N, C-alpha and C positions, 0 to 999 in steps of 0.2 A: 385488430384483434383485441380481446378483451384484458383488461387487467384484473390478474387475480387475486383473491383474497386469501390469506394463508388462517389456518385454524391452527389447532393444537398440534398437529401433524407435524414434524421436522421436515416434511419433504416439501420441495418445491417444484413448479411446472417446468417443463425445459427452458431452458437458457433461450433458446431458438424462437421461442413463443411471446417474447420482449416486443416493447412496441417500437416505432422506428426512431426514437428518442433513448431505447434502451431498459424504459420502465417496462418491469416483469409485473410487481407484485406489492403488494401492500400487507400490513398489519405483523402477524407473527410478535417474536420477542426478540432479544438480543442473548440467549443462552447460549454457552461456549457450542453445544451440541449444533444449534442450529446454524451459529457463524460457521465451524467448520463445513457444514453441511454446505452452506451456500458457497462459500470459497472455493470448494471440490468441485460446483458445478458451476461454474464460473459467474459467479452472481456476488455482489457483494450491497452494503445499505448505506445509502446515502440521503441524508431526510433531515429537515428543520421542523422542530414539533412532531406532532401526531397526525396521523400513523406513522409506521416506519416503512421508507421506500425501498425494494429491493429493485437492484440493475442488473443489467447486461448489455452495454452497447455494441453495436457492429458498425465499423471495425473496431477494434481493441487496441489501445496505447500500451506496448510492450517495449522492452529491452532487451536484447541478448546478450549475456555477459560479455561475449568475447567484440561486440560491437561499442563497449565504451568508448567514447570519444573523450580524449582530455586538450583542452587547449594548452596553448604555448604558455598563457600566464596562470592556467590553473596548474600546470607542471613545475611554474615555480613556487607558486603556493605551497605544492606539495613535498617540495624539496625543503621548505623553509621548518622551523621549528615552532612557528605561529601557533597552530592549533595541534592538540592533543587528542587523537581518537580513540574512543572506547565502544566495547559493545554491552548492552545490556545492563549497565550501572543505573542506570536512572529513568525507567521505562515510563514512571508516571508521569516525570516531570517531563521528558519530551512531550507525551501527551497533552499536559496544560499546555505549554507553549505552542504547540500546535495549534491548540483552542484560542490561545489569546493573541497571538502574532495577529496583527493586522493586515491584510492581503487587498491589492488593488481589485477593484471591480468587485468587491465582496463584503456585502453590508453583515452578514452573522456568519455562523459557523455550525455544523452538524454535530460538530466534537461535543457532544453535551456531558453530564455528570455519569448519565446510563452508560454511554459509549465508553467511557475512561474505565467504570467499573466493572464493564463486560469484557473488554480487549487486556485489562490486568488479570483477570480472572485466566484468559487463554495464554496471557504471560507466566501466569504461574504454573500452567499446566503444561510449559514448555512450546507453546505455538507462536507466541507475539514476542517479536524482537523490536528492540530500539538499537539506534548506534546514534554516538553522540562525537560532537564536536566541543572541546574543552579552549578556553583561554585561559591560562593559569587555571584555577580552580572554579571558573564561570562557566556554566553551560551556555553556548551561543550557537549551537544549531544541533540539528539531529532530524532524525527523520524513526518512524514504525511502522510495522507490517507484520503478516502473517508469512510464517515460512512452514511450507507442507512440502515434504518431499524434494523434488527439484525445482521445486516452483517457490517464488517469494512473491507475494502480494503486497504492493507497497500503498500504504494508506493517507500519510501525509509529513511533511517536513518544514523545518521553519528554521528562519535565520536570524539572529541579532545582531550579526558582524557579517560585513562583507564576505562572500565566498563560504562562509563558515558552512552553509547547507550541503554546497556544493562538494565541499571537502569529505565531509561527512558521507553524501551518497558516493563518491568515486572510490572511498576507502573501502566502503560497505560491499560495492559491489565487487569491488576486486577479492575480499573475504569472502563473498560466497561464491565467486569461481572457482576460489581453491577450494571450496566445500560440494563442488559437483553441480551447483546450482545451474540450470540452463534456460530460466526464463524469468526474467521479472515483469510482473505486471504491473503497470503503472496508469491501468484505467482507461482516462481519458486524456484527450491530447493537451499540452501544455509547451509553449515555446521554449521555455527553461529545460525541459527534460529532452525534448527532442536535439537541442543543442549537444547533449550529450552522449548522442545516439540511439534514443528512443525511435519507435517507428512505429506505425499501423500495421496490423494483420487482419485477417477476417475473423470474426468471431467463431467460424467452423473450425480453421486452423488452431485459435486459441484450444475448442474445446476437445478436440481431436488428442492435443499436448495433454491437457487436463485428464483424459480418459486412462492414458497411457502413465502419468504421474500416478494416477489412484490406483492404478493396477500393482504397480511397481511400490506403493505403500503398503499395500495390502498384503 
């Protein structure tokens, strides 16, 4: 299948037209309108340098909140007072930490200043959210993503202390479940998130859920 080149229009080609590796389109911008349209269409940006690359992998890695798995060791951490959980109190700082923390088998990061500015705009508009883990007054873990209707699209997480990102993630999933969120998009496979209950679903079923979610939001 061809790789689509985006123009000034905010529309995307159908997600099902993506390449086998999930790459769908290149170009465009990171305007709030385009980003929201992308997420509603099952598409997300992931790139280093230029141009912007847009993806829709098949299968899709997701977590159903009710399927969250909490290990015995993490239950102990949750029952302690080591970390303090907050939401949306340090959005930009969470993104900056996600950009700066080194990860195994990863030379660079897709979270550049343009990404931080774009998602900060979505945060101001009430679409982008962060969850934070604090040790006393120090931010030691967290995550951010986009919340639309009954779906949360996770983007990245970081940890400066052992179990801090897991703590933030578990508390955030529990929070979202109470708010009626039915699906958390984890995008692509990681062993870390699989241990917490995430699993693969077909892109077709993922898009079917989004279609219902978009209809309910409208």
